[in-house]
N, C-alpha and C positions, 0 to 999 in steps of 0.2 A: 466761103461756099464748099458743099460737101466734097467737093474733087477733092481743094488742100485738105482736109481732116482726114484721121487715121480713124479704126475701125470702131474705138471708144468717141467720136464724134468731138475731139479736140484737133484743133487746128494746127497740122506740122508747125515744130520753132523752125522748121527752113525760112516759109513763108513768112513767118513773122520776123525773121531776120533779112531778110530781102525788101522787105514792106521799111525798116527802120535804115538799112542804107540808100532807098530810095528819097527818103526823106530828109537824110542828113548829108549825104551827098550832094541835097542843089542847097545847103547851107554850106559846105564844104564849098562846093565850086564858088558862090556869092562871095563869101572870103577873101577866096585865091584868084578869082575875075578870073575865072575859063578852066579850065579841063583838068578836072580831079580823078584819082585812080585809088580803091579804097588800097593799101596795103595792111595794116591790122586791125582786128577788133579783142578788142580785149574788156574783162571783164562783165563779160554777158554771163547774168541771172537769169532765169526763167523763173519767179515766184506764182503763177497759181497759170492752169490750161483757159487754151480762148475758145470758146465755144463757137462751133458753125452758128451764122446768123448777130454775134456781137460785135458793136461800131468797136471800131478801132482806133485810135488817134494817137499819133507819135510828135514827143516835143522834143526840140535839139537845140540842146547851147551851145553856144562854141567855150569850149577848153583851154586851148592855144592855140597861137599860130608862129610856125617854127620856118628857119628859112623856106624852106622847100615843101610844110607840112603845114596842116589843119589836123586842128585833134576835137572832135565834136562826140559829145555823153548826148542820147539819144533814152527816151524814155519810154515803156511806149502802153497805153491802158485801154481798158474794155472798160463798155457797158454793153449789159443785155438786153436781152428785146424788153418792152415792157416800159409803161410810165414808172418813171420813180425811181427806176435804180439807178445810181451811183454808178463811178465812174473806179473802176479798181487798179491797180498798177500791176500790170504783170508780166511786164521785164526792164532791163534796160541793160546800156553795154555804153564802154566808148569806142569807139571810130575812130583810125586815123587814116586819114588820106596824104598824098603826092600832089603835088601840083606838076601839071604834065605842060609841055608843048608842042606842038603842031607835030612833033617826029616821037610824040611817046617819051618825052624823055624829063626826069626832073628838071622843072625849075621854080627859080625863085618866087617868092608868095607875092610879096610888095617890092617894086620897085624894080621889077625886071627889065634891065635894062636904063635904066633911067638917073643914075650915077650913084 
């Protein structure tokens, strides 16, 4: 939307980052079987701008599961308006999440209290 853009008509990187965090947070929560919080973002690269009106898609893949953490790679692709436009990768990053218990403290991702 225009409110998410700078004066040049390009979408703010922060908006894109928040969409990526929402997308990969779902995968991380599923992998951790519960609540997670983002603790690090590594290797974030913006390859080209996103314009107002572009269709944006985020694709996530599991990189690694640790004792209390989940690492997810996310690629963001955008397709301009109009028939026949091919999507282009616009950014990618690696996000690290920590699994949290009900009190907000780190917990084991798998086998929590299972032995």
